C-alpha positions as CSV (number, residue, x, y, z in Angstrom):
1,Q,-64.2,-25.3,-64.4
2,V,-63.0,-26.1,-67.3
3,Q,-59.2,-26.6,-68.8
4,L,-58.3,-27.4,-72.1
5,V,-55.2,-27.8,-73.3
6,E,-54.1,-27.6,-77.0
7,T,-52.6,-30.0,-79.1
8,G,-51.4,-30.9,-83.2
9,G,-50.0,-27.5,-84.3
10,G,-46.9,-27.3,-87.2
11,L,-45.6,-26.2,-90.3
12,V,-46.7,-27.2,-93.2
13,Q,-46.5,-26.9,-97.1
14,A,-49.8,-25.5,-98.5
15,G,-52.2,-28.3,-99.6
16,G,-51.5,-30.2,-96.5
17,S,-52.7,-31.3,-93.4
18,L,-53.0,-30.9,-90.0
19,R,-55.0,-32.7,-87.4
20,L,-55.3,-30.3,-83.7
21,S,-56.8,-31.4,-80.6
22,C,-57.8,-30.1,-77.5
23,A,-57.9,-32.5,-73.7
24,T,-60.5,-31.2,-71.7
25,S,-60.8,-31.6,-68.4
26,G,-62.3,-31.3,-64.9
27,S,-66.1,-30.7,-65.6
28,V,-68.7,-32.5,-67.7
29,F,-67.1,-32.1,-71.3
30,S,-70.2,-34.0,-72.6
31,Q,-72.5,-30.7,-71.7
32,Y,-70.6,-28.7,-73.5
33,L,-71.0,-26.8,-76.9
34,M,-67.1,-27.3,-78.5
35,A,-65.7,-24.3,-80.9
36,W,-62.2,-24.2,-82.6
37,Y,-61.4,-20.5,-83.1
38,R,-58.4,-19.0,-84.6
39,Q,-56.5,-15.7,-84.5
40,A,-53.7,-14.9,-87.3
41,P,-51.3,-11.5,-87.3
42,G,-53.2,-8.2,-87.2
43,K,-56.5,-9.7,-87.0
44,Q,-59.8,-10.4,-84.6
45,R,-60.5,-13.3,-83.5
46,E,-62.4,-15.7,-85.9
47,F,-65.2,-18.2,-85.8
48,V,-64.0,-21.5,-87.0
49,A,-65.8,-25.0,-86.5
50,L,-68.2,-25.6,-84.2
51,I,-69.7,-28.8,-82.5
52,T,-72.7,-29.0,-80.4
53,T,-73.6,-31.7,-77.2
54,G,-75.3,-33.6,-80.0
55,G,-72.7,-33.7,-82.8
56,S,-74.1,-31.0,-84.5
57,T,-71.8,-28.9,-86.6
58,N,-71.1,-25.9,-87.9
59,Y,-67.8,-24.3,-89.9
60,A,-66.6,-21.0,-91.2
61,D,-67.2,-20.4,-95.1
62,S,-63.9,-19.8,-94.9
63,V,-62.8,-23.4,-94.2
64,K,-65.4,-25.3,-95.5
65,G,-65.2,-28.9,-97.0
66,R,-61.5,-28.7,-96.2
67,F,-61.9,-28.9,-91.7
68,T,-63.5,-31.8,-90.1
69,I,-64.2,-31.1,-86.6
70,S,-65.5,-34.0,-84.2
71,R,-66.0,-34.8,-80.5
72,D,-65.7,-38.0,-78.2
73,N,-67.3,-37.6,-74.7
74,A,-65.6,-40.8,-73.4
75,K,-62.4,-39.1,-74.2
76,K,-63.0,-35.9,-73.3
77,W,-61.4,-34.3,-76.9
78,V,-62.3,-32.3,-79.5
79,N,-60.4,-32.3,-82.8
80,L,-60.0,-30.4,-85.8
81,Q,-59.1,-32.2,-88.9
82,M,-57.0,-29.3,-91.8
83,N,-57.3,-30.5,-94.9
84,R,-56.0,-28.6,-98.0
85,L,-54.6,-25.5,-96.4
86,K,-53.9,-22.7,-97.5
87,T,-51.7,-20.0,-96.7
88,E,-54.4,-17.9,-95.5
89,D,-55.0,-20.2,-92.8
90,T,-51.9,-19.8,-90.8
91,A,-53.5,-18.6,-86.9
92,V,-53.3,-19.3,-83.6
93,Y,-56.3,-21.3,-83.4
94,S,-57.7,-22.0,-79.3
95,C,-60.2,-23.9,-78.2
96,N,-63.2,-22.9,-76.7
97,A,-65.7,-24.6,-74.4
98,Q,-69.0,-22.8,-74.1
99,N,-72.5,-24.4,-71.4
100,R,-73.8,-20.3,-70.3
101,P,-72.9,-18.8,-68.4
102,N,-70.0,-20.7,-68.7
103,N,-67.1,-20.0,-71.1
104,Y,-63.4,-21.4,-71.6
105,W,-60.5,-20.8,-73.7
106,G,-57.2,-22.5,-74.1
107,Q,-53.5,-21.0,-74.8
108,G,-53.9,-21.3,-78.1
109,T,-51.6,-23.8,-80.9
110,Q,-49.9,-22.5,-83.9
111,V,-50.8,-23.4,-87.4
112,T,-48.8,-22.0,-90.0
113,V,-48.8,-22.8,-93.8
114,S,-46.0,-22.0,-96.1
115,P,-46.4,-21.6,-99.9
């Protein structure tokens, strides 16, 4: 079992930055692929970024070059640094931990980007 708690959301102006963090507990963090997803009002949840157990990363095209995902296996954290935010980045951002067949989600944190 893995528990995920996201922090760092909030209100920011377009062009600004936010850093989301996901603290984990309850299992061997280093064995989990970690990812961030987001869901905007009226839209389906979409992939944002992932980082593998080996540290490889992948990003959605919409955030590539602006967002950076990182992990600290010792502290059991995964972070999402979001720069040059756009109004279309407004969504609830959720942390995800995968180690098949297990798949865990955090409760989400709201990110609102104003014009």
